[in-house]
DODRENLUM-446338 format. One record per residue (C-alpha): residue number from 1; chain; x, y, z. Coordinates in steps of 0.5 Angstrom, whole numbers, plus 500, padded with zeros to 3 digits. Layout:
BEGIN
+------+--------+-----+-----+-----+
| guke | tortor |  px |  py |  pz |
+------+--------+-----+-----+-----+
|  NUM |      A |   X |   Y |   Z |
...
+------+--------+-----+-----+-----+
END
This chain:
BEGIN
+------+--------+-----+-----+-----+
| guke | tortor |  px |  py |  pz |
+------+--------+-----+-----+-----+
|    1 |      A | 114 | 053 | 672 |
|    2 |      A | 112 | 048 | 677 |
|    3 |      A | 106 | 044 | 677 |
|    4 |      A | 100 | 046 | 682 |
|    5 |      A | 100 | 041 | 688 |
|    6 |      A | 094 | 037 | 689 |
|    7 |      A | 092 | 037 | 696 |
|    8 |      A | 087 | 031 | 698 |
|    9 |      A | 084 | 030 | 704 |
|   10 |      A | 078 | 025 | 706 |
|   11 |      A | 073 | 027 | 711 |
|   12 |      A | 069 | 022 | 715 |
|   13 |      A | 063 | 024 | 719 |
|   14 |      A | 062 | 018 | 724 |
|   15 |      A | 055 | 020 | 726 |
|   16 |      A | 052 | 021 | 719 |
|   17 |      A | 057 | 016 | 717 |
|   18 |      A | 059 | 020 | 711 |
|   19 |      A | 066 | 019 | 707 |
|   20 |      A | 068 | 024 | 702 |
|   21 |      A | 075 | 025 | 698 |
|   22 |      A | 076 | 032 | 696 |
|   23 |      A | 082 | 035 | 692 |
|   24 |      A | 084 | 042 | 692 |
|   25 |      A | 089 | 045 | 688 |
|   26 |      A | 093 | 050 | 693 |
|   27 |      A | 093 | 051 | 700 |
|   28 |      A | 089 | 057 | 699 |
|   29 |      A | 083 | 053 | 696 |
|   30 |      A | 084 | 048 | 702 |
|   31 |      A | 083 | 054 | 707 |
|   32 |      A | 077 | 056 | 703 |
|   33 |      A | 074 | 049 | 704 |
|   34 |      A | 076 | 049 | 711 |
|   35 |      A | 072 | 055 | 712 |
|   36 |      A | 066 | 053 | 708 |
|   37 |      A | 066 | 046 | 712 |
|   38 |      A | 066 | 050 | 719 |
|   39 |      A | 059 | 052 | 719 |
|   40 |      A | 057 | 045 | 718 |
|   41 |      A | 061 | 042 | 724 |
|   42 |      A | 057 | 040 | 730 |
|   43 |      A | 059 | 044 | 737 |
|   44 |      A | 065 | 041 | 740 |
|   45 |      A | 067 | 037 | 734 |
|   46 |      A | 073 | 033 | 734 |
|   47 |      A | 077 | 032 | 728 |
|   48 |      A | 082 | 027 | 727 |
|   49 |      A | 087 | 029 | 720 |
|   50 |      A | 091 | 024 | 717 |
|   51 |      A | 095 | 023 | 711 |
|   52 |      A | 102 | 023 | 708 |
|   53 |      A | 107 | 029 | 708 |
|   54 |      A | 104 | 035 | 704 |
|   55 |      A | 097 | 032 | 703 |
|   56 |      A | 094 | 039 | 706 |
|   57 |      A | 093 | 037 | 714 |
|   58 |      A | 096 | 044 | 716 |
|   59 |      A | 093 | 048 | 711 |
|   60 |      A | 086 | 045 | 713 |
|   61 |      A | 087 | 047 | 720 |
|   62 |      A | 090 | 054 | 718 |
|   63 |      A | 083 | 055 | 714 |
|   64 |      A | 079 | 053 | 720 |
|   65 |      A | 083 | 057 | 725 |
|   66 |      A | 082 | 063 | 720 |
|   67 |      A | 075 | 062 | 719 |
|   68 |      A | 074 | 062 | 727 |
|   69 |      A | 078 | 069 | 727 |
|   70 |      A | 085 | 067 | 729 |
|   71 |      A | 090 | 071 | 727 |
|   72 |      A | 096 | 067 | 723 |
|   73 |      A | 103 | 069 | 723 |
+------+--------+-----+-----+-----+
END
């Protein structure tokens, strides 16, 4: 059995100058995190995601897309 992957991302809100590091344990947890954060984003927000390979950037964007109603393949 493989150990659970840890996904980590840093969230920075330049307008409020808030920085927070969040650790999720699976892509599904990362999707849920993105969906929970979506309602708090101001209109016309621009997100810049950065991190190492496998850090959860794509999972986060997939979670945002699903929360916005996109159908993913």
